[in-house]
GUTI-294143 format. One record per residue (C-alpha): residue number from 1; x, y, z. Coordinates in Angstrom, 2 decimals. Each point is the difference from the previous one (the first is absolute). Example, Ala and Ser with C-alpha at 12.3 -4.5 7.8 and 13.67 -1.06 7.14 Angstrom:
2
[vexvex 1 [12.30 -4.50 7.80]];
[vexvex 2 [1.37 3.44 -0.66]];
// end
This chain:
437
[vexvex 1 [3.29 -25.05 5.78]];
[vexvex 2 [-1.95 -0.89 -3.12]];
[vexvex 3 [2.15 -0.86 -2.98]];
[vexvex 4 [-0.86 -2.05 -3.05]];
[vexvex 5 [2.81 -2.21 -1.26]];
[vexvex 6 [0.51 0.29 -3.75]];
[vexvex 7 [2.65 -1.29 -2.34]];
[vexvex 8 [3.11 2.02 0.71]];
[vexvex 9 [-1.12 1.86 3.11]];
[vexvex 10 [-2.79 1.27 2.25]];
[vexvex 11 [-2.96 2.34 -0.42]];
[vexvex 12 [-1.07 2.49 2.65]];
[vexvex 13 [-3.75 0.11 0.71]];
[vexvex 14 [-1.80 2.79 1.83]];
[vexvex 15 [-3.67 -0.50 0.89]];
[vexvex 16 [-1.79 3.27 0.74]];
[vexvex 17 [-3.28 -0.02 1.93]];
[vexvex 18 [-1.99 3.10 -0.95]];
[vexvex 19 [-2.57 1.80 2.14]];
[vexvex 20 [-1.72 2.83 -1.93]];
[vexvex 21 [-1.10 2.85 2.27]];
[vexvex 22 [-3.41 1.54 -0.74]];
[vexvex 23 [-0.57 1.83 3.29]];
[vexvex 24 [1.94 0.93 3.14]];
[vexvex 25 [-1.27 0.62 3.55]];
[vexvex 26 [1.38 0.37 3.49]];
[vexvex 27 [-0.72 -2.95 2.26]];
[vexvex 28 [0.82 -1.70 3.27]];
[vexvex 29 [2.05 -2.59 -1.90]];
[vexvex 30 [1.92 0.00 -3.26]];
[vexvex 31 [-1.52 -2.37 -2.51]];
[vexvex 32 [-1.03 -0.47 -3.63]];
[vexvex 33 [-3.40 -1.31 -1.04]];
[vexvex 34 [-1.68 0.07 -3.41]];
[vexvex 35 [1.99 3.00 -1.22]];
[vexvex 36 [-0.27 2.04 3.19]];
[vexvex 37 [3.16 0.79 1.95]];
[vexvex 38 [-0.57 0.78 3.67]];
[vexvex 39 [2.93 1.64 1.80]];
[vexvex 40 [0.58 0.21 3.75]];
[vexvex 41 [1.99 3.11 0.97]];
[vexvex 42 [0.97 -1.50 3.34]];
[vexvex 43 [1.18 -3.31 -1.41]];
[vexvex 44 [1.99 1.68 -2.78]];
[vexvex 45 [1.77 2.32 2.44]];
[vexvex 46 [0.73 -2.91 2.32]];
[vexvex 47 [1.44 -2.00 -2.91]];
[vexvex 48 [2.29 2.85 -1.07]];
[vexvex 49 [1.02 0.62 3.60]];
[vexvex 50 [0.81 -3.67 0.43]];
[vexvex 51 [2.31 0.19 -3.00]];
[vexvex 52 [1.86 2.91 1.61]];
[vexvex 53 [-1.03 2.44 -2.73]];
[vexvex 54 [-1.53 2.60 2.32]];
[vexvex 55 [2.95 0.42 2.33]];
[vexvex 56 [1.23 3.13 -1.79]];
[vexvex 57 [-3.05 0.79 -2.13]];
[vexvex 58 [-3.61 0.80 0.78]];
[vexvex 59 [-3.11 -0.55 -2.10]];
[vexvex 60 [-1.96 3.20 0.53]];
[vexvex 61 [-2.93 -0.84 -2.23]];
[vexvex 62 [-1.54 -2.93 -1.88]];
[vexvex 63 [-2.58 0.44 -2.73]];
[vexvex 64 [-1.93 -2.35 -2.24]];
[vexvex 65 [-0.56 1.52 -3.43]];
[vexvex 66 [-2.49 -1.10 -2.67]];
[vexvex 67 [-0.28 0.83 -3.72]];
[vexvex 68 [-2.31 2.76 -1.24]];
[vexvex 69 [0.17 1.89 3.30]];
[vexvex 70 [0.80 3.72 0.15]];
[vexvex 71 [3.30 -0.74 1.69]];
[vexvex 72 [3.59 1.08 -0.53]];
[vexvex 73 [2.97 -1.82 1.52]];
[vexvex 74 [3.08 2.24 0.29]];
[vexvex 75 [3.68 -0.43 0.88]];
[vexvex 76 [0.09 -3.57 -1.35]];
[vexvex 77 [3.45 -1.53 0.48]];
[vexvex 78 [-0.63 -3.47 -1.47]];
[vexvex 79 [-2.72 -2.48 -0.92]];
[vexvex 80 [0.14 -3.70 0.92]];
[vexvex 81 [-1.88 -3.15 -0.94]];
[vexvex 82 [-1.59 -2.00 2.82]];
[vexvex 83 [1.89 -3.24 -0.59]];
[vexvex 84 [1.44 -2.81 2.11]];
[vexvex 85 [1.75 -3.32 -0.43]];
[vexvex 86 [-1.78 -3.02 1.41]];
[vexvex 87 [1.38 -3.12 1.60]];
[vexvex 88 [2.08 -0.89 3.01]];
[vexvex 89 [3.38 1.70 0.14]];
[vexvex 90 [-0.64 2.52 -2.78]];
[vexvex 91 [1.20 3.60 0.33]];
[vexvex 92 [-1.65 3.07 -1.49]];
[vexvex 93 [2.37 2.44 -1.70]];
[vexvex 94 [3.24 -1.72 1.04]];
[vexvex 95 [2.75 2.43 0.85]];
[vexvex 96 [-2.60 2.67 0.79]];
[vexvex 97 [-2.46 -1.55 2.46]];
[vexvex 98 [1.84 -3.22 0.78]];
[vexvex 99 [3.07 -2.15 -0.62]];
[vexvex 100 [1.24 -0.94 -3.45]];
[vexvex 101 [-1.98 -2.59 -1.87]];
[vexvex 102 [-0.64 -0.69 -3.67]];
[vexvex 103 [-3.43 0.98 -1.31]];
[vexvex 104 [-2.02 -0.65 -3.14]];
[vexvex 105 [-1.13 -3.53 0.79]];
[vexvex 106 [-2.69 -1.57 2.16]];
[vexvex 107 [-3.29 1.79 0.72]];
[vexvex 108 [-0.77 3.64 0.69]];
[vexvex 109 [-3.18 2.01 0.59]];
[vexvex 110 [-0.85 3.47 -1.24]];
[vexvex 111 [-2.86 2.50 0.22]];
[vexvex 112 [-0.95 1.28 -3.44]];
[vexvex 113 [-1.47 3.46 -0.66]];
[vexvex 114 [1.52 1.14 3.30]];
[vexvex 115 [3.16 1.63 1.32]];
[vexvex 116 [1.66 1.28 3.16]];
[vexvex 117 [1.13 3.62 -0.31]];
[vexvex 118 [2.80 1.35 2.20]];
[vexvex 119 [-0.32 3.74 0.64]];
[vexvex 120 [3.02 2.11 0.94]];
[vexvex 121 [-0.15 2.84 2.50]];
[vexvex 122 [2.94 1.73 -1.69]];
[vexvex 123 [-0.30 2.14 -3.10]];
[vexvex 124 [1.74 -1.44 -3.05]];
[vexvex 125 [-0.56 1.13 -3.57]];
[vexvex 126 [-0.26 -3.67 -1.00]];
[vexvex 127 [-2.94 -0.65 2.34]];
[vexvex 128 [-3.19 -0.74 -1.95]];
[vexvex 129 [-3.69 0.89 0.13]];
[vexvex 130 [-2.93 -2.23 -0.90]];
[vexvex 131 [-3.52 1.24 -0.77]];
[vexvex 132 [-2.64 -2.71 0.19]];
[vexvex 133 [-2.38 2.03 -2.19]];
[vexvex 134 [0.20 2.74 -2.60]];
[vexvex 135 [2.40 0.47 -2.95]];
[vexvex 136 [3.04 -1.15 2.00]];
[vexvex 137 [-1.59 -3.37 0.63]];
[vexvex 138 [-0.38 -0.81 -3.70]];
[vexvex 139 [3.74 -0.19 -0.66]];
[vexvex 140 [1.06 -2.34 2.82]];
[vexvex 141 [-0.94 -3.64 0.63]];
[vexvex 142 [0.13 0.59 3.76]];
[vexvex 143 [-3.22 2.02 -0.02]];
[vexvex 144 [-1.91 -3.25 -0.60]];
[vexvex 145 [1.67 -1.75 2.96]];
[vexvex 146 [-0.99 -0.26 3.63]];
[vexvex 147 [2.78 1.20 2.32]];
[vexvex 148 [1.22 -0.10 3.56]];
[vexvex 149 [1.84 3.30 0.46]];
[vexvex 150 [2.46 0.18 2.91]];
[vexvex 151 [1.39 3.35 1.18]];
[vexvex 152 [3.35 -0.67 1.65]];
[vexvex 153 [2.13 2.45 1.99]];
[vexvex 154 [3.37 -0.41 1.72]];
[vexvex 155 [-0.15 0.19 3.79]];
[vexvex 156 [3.17 2.10 -0.08]];
[vexvex 157 [-0.22 2.98 -2.41]];
[vexvex 158 [3.72 -0.22 -0.80]];
[vexvex 159 [-0.20 -3.62 -1.14]];
[vexvex 160 [2.35 -0.53 -2.97]];
[vexvex 161 [-1.79 0.15 -3.34]];
[vexvex 162 [1.28 -3.39 -1.19]];
[vexvex 163 [-1.12 -1.67 3.24]];
[vexvex 164 [-3.43 1.61 -0.33]];
[vexvex 165 [-0.37 -1.16 -3.61]];
[vexvex 166 [1.06 -3.53 0.96]];
[vexvex 167 [-2.60 -0.02 2.77]];
[vexvex 168 [-2.74 1.14 -2.38]];
[vexvex 169 [0.91 -2.83 -2.37]];
[vexvex 170 [-0.06 -2.63 2.73]];
[vexvex 171 [-3.30 1.17 1.46]];
[vexvex 172 [-1.68 0.02 -3.44]];
[vexvex 173 [1.31 -3.46 -0.90]];
[vexvex 174 [-0.81 -1.47 3.41]];
[vexvex 175 [-3.53 1.42 0.08]];
[vexvex 176 [-0.65 -1.51 -3.43]];
[vexvex 177 [1.37 -3.35 1.16]];
[vexvex 178 [-2.28 0.07 3.06]];
[vexvex 179 [-3.11 0.67 -2.11]];
[vexvex 180 [0.86 -2.71 -2.53]];
[vexvex 181 [0.60 -2.53 2.77]];
[vexvex 182 [-3.47 0.73 1.36]];
[vexvex 183 [-1.56 -0.33 -3.45]];
[vexvex 184 [1.76 -3.32 -0.55]];
[vexvex 185 [-2.17 -1.56 2.73]];
[vexvex 186 [-2.78 0.05 -2.61]];
[vexvex 187 [-0.22 -2.00 -3.23]];
[vexvex 188 [1.53 2.02 -2.87]];
[vexvex 189 [-2.33 1.22 -2.72]];
[vexvex 190 [2.70 -0.49 -2.65]];
[vexvex 191 [3.26 -1.91 -0.27]];
[vexvex 192 [2.85 0.71 -2.45]];
[vexvex 193 [3.11 -2.08 -0.59]];
[vexvex 194 [3.18 1.64 -1.28]];
[vexvex 195 [2.71 -2.16 -1.55]];
[vexvex 196 [2.23 0.20 -3.06]];
[vexvex 197 [-0.97 -3.37 -1.42]];
[vexvex 198 [1.98 -0.80 -3.18]];
[vexvex 199 [-1.99 0.92 -3.08]];
[vexvex 200 [-0.04 -1.34 -3.56]];
[vexvex 201 [2.93 1.03 -2.15]];
[vexvex 202 [-0.50 2.80 -2.48]];
[vexvex 203 [-1.30 2.69 2.34]];
[vexvex 204 [2.28 3.03 0.43]];
[vexvex 205 [1.78 0.00 3.38]];
[vexvex 206 [-0.52 3.29 1.81]];
[vexvex 207 [2.00 1.23 2.99]];
[vexvex 208 [-0.79 2.89 2.31]];
[vexvex 209 [2.73 2.39 1.19]];
[vexvex 210 [-1.21 1.76 3.16]];
[vexvex 211 [1.94 2.89 1.52]];
[vexvex 212 [-0.62 -0.14 3.76]];
[vexvex 213 [1.67 3.23 1.11]];
[vexvex 214 [2.09 2.96 -1.09]];
[vexvex 215 [3.22 0.92 1.79]];
[vexvex 216 [-0.78 3.57 -1.07]];
[vexvex 217 [-2.09 0.24 3.15]];
[vexvex 218 [0.37 -2.85 2.47]];
[vexvex 219 [0.43 -0.61 3.72]];
[vexvex 220 [2.33 -2.44 1.70]];
[vexvex 221 [-2.03 -2.86 1.43]];
[vexvex 222 [-3.07 0.37 -2.20]];
[vexvex 223 [-1.76 -3.40 0.10]];
[vexvex 224 [-0.49 -0.54 -3.75]];
[vexvex 225 [1.03 -3.55 -0.98]];
[vexvex 226 [-0.37 -2.57 2.77]];
[vexvex 227 [0.66 2.89 2.38]];
[vexvex 228 [3.18 1.14 -1.76]];
[vexvex 229 [0.56 3.57 -1.21]];
[vexvex 230 [1.39 -1.24 -3.39]];
[vexvex 231 [2.94 2.41 0.25]];
[vexvex 232 [2.28 -2.81 -1.18]];
[vexvex 233 [-2.50 -1.76 -2.25]];
[vexvex 234 [1.29 -1.43 -3.25]];
[vexvex 235 [-2.63 -1.08 -2.55]];
[vexvex 236 [-1.65 -3.14 1.36]];
[vexvex 237 [-2.61 -2.47 -1.23]];
[vexvex 238 [-3.14 -0.36 2.15]];
[vexvex 239 [-2.99 -2.24 -0.46]];
[vexvex 240 [-3.08 2.18 -0.64]];
[vexvex 241 [-1.74 -1.70 2.94]];
[vexvex 242 [2.47 1.65 2.36]];
[vexvex 243 [-1.51 3.39 -0.88]];
[vexvex 244 [-3.52 -1.26 0.69]];
[vexvex 245 [1.00 -1.60 3.31]];
[vexvex 246 [1.81 2.79 1.83]];
[vexvex 247 [3.63 0.11 -1.17]];
[vexvex 248 [-0.15 3.59 -1.28]];
[vexvex 249 [-1.02 3.25 1.74]];
[vexvex 250 [0.39 3.34 -1.78]];
[vexvex 251 [2.50 2.63 1.20]];
[vexvex 252 [-0.85 2.88 2.32]];
[vexvex 253 [0.09 2.29 -3.05]];
[vexvex 254 [-3.54 -0.47 -1.27]];
[vexvex 255 [0.25 1.70 -3.39]];
[vexvex 256 [-2.85 -1.52 -2.04]];
[vexvex 257 [0.48 -3.34 1.76]];
[vexvex 258 [-1.53 -1.79 2.97]];
[vexvex 259 [0.34 -3.38 1.67]];
[vexvex 260 [-3.50 -1.22 -0.94]];
[vexvex 261 [0.80 0.34 -3.68]];
[vexvex 262 [3.30 -1.85 0.44]];
[vexvex 263 [-1.82 -2.79 1.87]];
[vexvex 264 [-2.46 -0.22 -2.89]];
[vexvex 265 [2.53 0.93 -2.67]];
[vexvex 266 [-2.05 0.56 -3.17]];
[vexvex 267 [2.80 -1.16 -2.33]];
[vexvex 268 [0.32 -3.27 1.89]];
[vexvex 269 [-3.76 -0.49 0.18]];
[vexvex 270 [-0.34 0.81 -3.70]];
[vexvex 271 [2.72 -2.43 -1.04]];
[vexvex 272 [-1.48 -2.71 2.23]];
[vexvex 273 [-3.41 0.54 -1.67]];
[vexvex 274 [1.58 -0.53 -3.44]];
[vexvex 275 [2.42 -2.78 1.03]];
[vexvex 276 [-0.56 -2.97 -2.31]];
[vexvex 277 [-2.45 1.91 -2.19]];
[vexvex 278 [2.18 2.31 -2.06]];
[vexvex 279 [3.17 0.34 2.14]];
[vexvex 280 [2.27 -2.18 2.10]];
[vexvex 281 [0.70 1.99 3.20]];
[vexvex 282 [3.73 -0.55 0.61]];
[vexvex 283 [0.47 1.72 3.37]];
[vexvex 284 [1.04 3.30 1.59]];
[vexvex 285 [3.34 1.80 0.27]];
[vexvex 286 [0.17 2.59 2.77]];
[vexvex 287 [2.46 2.89 0.06]];
[vexvex 288 [0.56 3.51 1.36]];
[vexvex 289 [0.70 3.31 -1.74]];
[vexvex 290 [3.52 1.32 0.52]];
[vexvex 291 [1.72 3.37 0.30]];
[vexvex 292 [3.31 -0.56 -1.78]];
[vexvex 293 [0.43 -1.10 -3.59]];
[vexvex 294 [2.33 -2.84 1.02]];
[vexvex 295 [-2.65 -1.47 2.32]];
[vexvex 296 [-2.68 0.45 -2.64]];
[vexvex 297 [2.04 -1.71 -2.71]];
[vexvex 298 [0.77 -2.96 2.27]];
[vexvex 299 [-3.68 -0.37 0.81]];
[vexvex 300 [-1.36 0.19 -3.54]];
[vexvex 301 [2.57 -2.50 -1.33]];
[vexvex 302 [-0.99 -2.45 2.75]];
[vexvex 303 [-3.72 0.55 -0.68]];
[vexvex 304 [0.47 -0.71 -3.71]];
[vexvex 305 [1.92 -3.20 0.76]];
[vexvex 306 [-2.55 -1.26 2.51]];
[vexvex 307 [-2.95 0.72 -2.26]];
[vexvex 308 [1.51 -1.41 -3.19]];
[vexvex 309 [2.39 -2.74 1.11]];
[vexvex 310 [-1.53 -1.27 3.24]];
[vexvex 311 [-3.73 0.56 -0.47]];
[vexvex 312 [0.20 -0.49 -3.77]];
[vexvex 313 [-2.44 2.83 -0.66]];
[vexvex 314 [-1.05 1.19 -3.45]];
[vexvex 315 [-1.64 3.14 1.39]];
[vexvex 316 [0.03 2.06 3.18]];
[vexvex 317 [-2.03 2.61 1.86]];
[vexvex 318 [1.81 2.57 2.15]];
[vexvex 319 [-1.35 2.23 2.79]];
[vexvex 320 [1.77 2.54 2.18]];
[vexvex 321 [-0.47 1.99 3.18]];
[vexvex 322 [1.05 3.56 0.74]];
[vexvex 323 [0.49 3.08 -2.12]];
[vexvex 324 [2.53 1.13 -2.59]];
[vexvex 325 [3.19 -1.94 0.81]];
[vexvex 326 [-1.69 -3.45 -0.18]];
[vexvex 327 [-1.02 0.82 -3.56]];
[vexvex 328 [3.68 -0.30 -0.93]];
[vexvex 329 [0.07 -3.55 1.41]];
[vexvex 330 [-3.25 -0.82 -1.77]];
[vexvex 331 [1.13 1.26 -3.41]];
[vexvex 332 [3.40 -1.72 0.25]];
[vexvex 333 [-1.73 -3.23 1.01]];
[vexvex 334 [-2.25 0.20 -3.05]];
[vexvex 335 [3.02 0.64 -2.25]];
[vexvex 336 [1.97 -2.97 1.34]];
[vexvex 337 [-2.96 -2.37 -0.16]];
[vexvex 338 [-0.78 1.02 -3.58]];
[vexvex 339 [3.66 -0.48 -0.97]];
[vexvex 340 [-0.25 -3.51 1.43]];
[vexvex 341 [-3.02 -0.75 -2.18]];
[vexvex 342 [-2.61 0.42 2.73]];
[vexvex 343 [-2.95 2.09 -1.17]];
[vexvex 344 [-0.69 2.35 2.88]];
[vexvex 345 [-2.86 2.20 1.16]];
[vexvex 346 [-0.18 2.26 3.04]];
[vexvex 347 [-2.66 1.57 2.20]];
[vexvex 348 [0.87 3.58 0.91]];
[vexvex 349 [-1.77 3.01 1.41]];
[vexvex 350 [0.34 3.11 -2.12]];
[vexvex 351 [0.83 3.62 0.76]];
[vexvex 352 [-1.80 2.94 -1.56]];
[vexvex 353 [1.56 0.59 -3.42]];
[vexvex 354 [-0.91 0.58 -3.60]];
[vexvex 355 [-2.15 -3.10 -0.28]];
[vexvex 356 [2.75 -2.40 -1.09]];
[vexvex 357 [1.48 -2.83 2.04]];
[vexvex 358 [3.50 1.33 -0.70]];
[vexvex 359 [-0.75 3.45 1.43]];
[vexvex 360 [-1.79 -1.43 3.03]];
[vexvex 361 [3.17 -1.76 1.29]];
[vexvex 362 [3.17 1.46 1.48]];
[vexvex 363 [2.00 -2.68 -1.85]];
[vexvex 364 [-1.00 -1.63 -3.27]];
[vexvex 365 [1.38 -2.66 -2.33]];
[vexvex 366 [-1.25 -0.86 -3.51]];
[vexvex 367 [0.09 -3.63 1.12]];
[vexvex 368 [-3.02 0.76 2.20]];
[vexvex 369 [-2.49 -0.39 -2.81]];
[vexvex 370 [-2.68 -1.93 1.92]];
[vexvex 371 [-0.92 2.13 3.01]];
[vexvex 372 [-3.21 -0.21 2.04]];
[vexvex 373 [-0.85 3.22 1.81]];
[vexvex 374 [-1.32 -0.04 3.57]];
[vexvex 375 [-1.21 3.58 -0.31]];
[vexvex 376 [1.39 3.53 0.23]];
[vexvex 377 [0.93 0.38 3.66]];
[vexvex 378 [0.07 3.82 0.11]];
[vexvex 379 [-3.45 0.63 -1.53]];
[vexvex 380 [-2.08 2.28 2.26]];
[vexvex 381 [-3.50 -0.84 1.22]];
[vexvex 382 [-2.48 1.97 2.11]];
[vexvex 383 [-1.60 -2.04 2.79]];
[vexvex 384 [-3.23 1.28 1.56]];
[vexvex 385 [-0.54 0.09 3.75]];
[vexvex 386 [-0.94 -3.22 1.79]];
[vexvex 387 [-2.33 -0.26 2.97]];
[vexvex 388 [2.43 -2.02 2.11]];
[vexvex 389 [3.77 -0.11 0.33]];
[vexvex 390 [2.18 -2.70 1.55]];
[vexvex 391 [3.69 0.26 0.78]];
[vexvex 392 [0.47 3.54 1.23]];
[vexvex 393 [-1.48 3.47 0.21]];
[vexvex 394 [1.98 1.40 -2.95]];
[vexvex 395 [1.37 -1.15 -3.32]];
[vexvex 396 [2.74 1.24 -2.32]];
[vexvex 397 [1.32 2.29 -1.29]];
[vexvex 398 [0.39 -1.73 -3.34]];
[vexvex 399 [2.31 2.44 -1.73]];
[vexvex 400 [3.41 1.55 0.61]];
[vexvex 401 [-1.36 3.54 -0.04]];
[vexvex 402 [1.24 1.83 3.14]];
[vexvex 403 [-3.38 1.54 0.75]];
[vexvex 404 [-1.99 -3.24 -0.10]];
[vexvex 405 [-1.31 -1.15 3.36]];
[vexvex 406 [-1.69 -3.18 1.26]];
[vexvex 407 [-3.78 -0.07 -0.48]];
[vexvex 408 [-2.78 -1.58 2.08]];
[vexvex 409 [0.08 -3.72 -0.71]];
[vexvex 410 [-3.53 -0.13 -1.41]];
[vexvex 411 [0.23 3.24 -2.03]];
[vexvex 412 [0.05 0.39 -3.77]];
[vexvex 413 [3.62 -0.51 -1.09]];
[vexvex 414 [2.10 -0.04 -3.14]];
[vexvex 415 [2.38 -2.94 -0.32]];
[vexvex 416 [2.10 -1.79 -2.57]];
[vexvex 417 [-0.84 -3.54 -1.02]];
[vexvex 418 [3.06 -1.29 1.90]];
[vexvex 419 [-1.53 1.38 3.23]];
[vexvex 420 [-3.06 -2.27 -0.31]];
[vexvex 421 [0.50 -3.42 1.53]];
[vexvex 422 [0.07 -2.60 -2.78]];
[vexvex 423 [-0.58 2.42 -2.88]];
[vexvex 424 [3.51 -0.41 -1.43]];
[vexvex 425 [1.51 -3.46 0.39]];
[vexvex 426 [3.52 -0.67 -1.19]];
[vexvex 427 [-0.88 -3.69 -0.08]];
[vexvex 428 [-2.83 0.57 -2.46]];
[vexvex 429 [-3.11 -0.13 2.19]];
[vexvex 430 [-1.05 3.50 -1.13]];
[vexvex 431 [-3.41 0.77 -1.44]];
[vexvex 432 [1.56 2.80 -2.07]];
[vexvex 433 [2.65 0.11 -2.70]];
[vexvex 434 [1.52 2.11 -2.76]];
[vexvex 435 [-0.27 -0.54 -3.74]];
[vexvex 436 [2.78 1.51 -2.10]];
[vexvex 437 [-1.23 2.64 -2.45]];
// end
């Protein structure tokens, strides 16, 4: 472990080796050289098989996808960074791929401008599409990435849904770990160091409150925080490095959220970029959205105490996951933080309304007077046909109209922004937003 001793305690350091991807090809071996990632199908399958991940699941197709191609990926379940921890005895994604171990320190390697996409064989209205060209590509950061897309099916058609989702998560994470391990044989093109070094007094201390899941729609055994389903989670302080190093995986319910974005959390990355310049990044409080008012009140009181009394924050940023019910948790959190003297902002996706922030939320509080919009999730967009389709023969339907049927995967389709992978990000990675009129 790499810790720096300071007066009164220790500092956690995470060194991140970065390998930007500028092209991808199939090869006899998996390796990274001068921006080119070469992937061996046989070696990847053997690696996943050796980890026991293909005992109940089968990878029916692998595809390498490049930007600016006339390609559509359909039935996207989740998106993952290619990232691994380096050093003897380290474990990737503890609690999910291996035994428990603390993360956020030492050295890790990651492939930039690249992701692993897990494709589901089962229809779900929360599955996403991704066009690599055309109007749909302009509103998502993932259209500029290179991707390894993995189509995964259960060997038994009656496999339980939760078990299938868990398998998709593990395969996506493990494939990304395998690729990053191969890249780490080369010298990194860039190196970043993440640590909350004490800064000069006078800068405002800013905390981040990150909602990891919503009990509105959750599954027992979801591997969210160090492999735990957070069903009993009380608000807890995490070091931001833990997010970057594999402690958090998003729930099975992928509503405007994906694991890649959590691994590269834009609020954390933004606060790190400003740490010591105009803010003092205090740390992260994680929580879950609740169903009952009693649970919600307990949670928001604890959040306010942790942010104000333990982290000593002057300001806070709050993000949520899920739909309407989590907005109650978010608004109550803002109210309690403001009452405690913590100036608070939030990142939220909007619903179609009259053009005001208040009308675009199912729950609203006047205390929420500093809101950043991640876009209107139910805006419609027409996507033209693409030459190639990956992930299935059909896509959709994307509405609740009884007469709507699935369409050919590469056909012209009409979707909402929330159906496009990466277009609406509840963590704030969106390219779109809403301005109140």
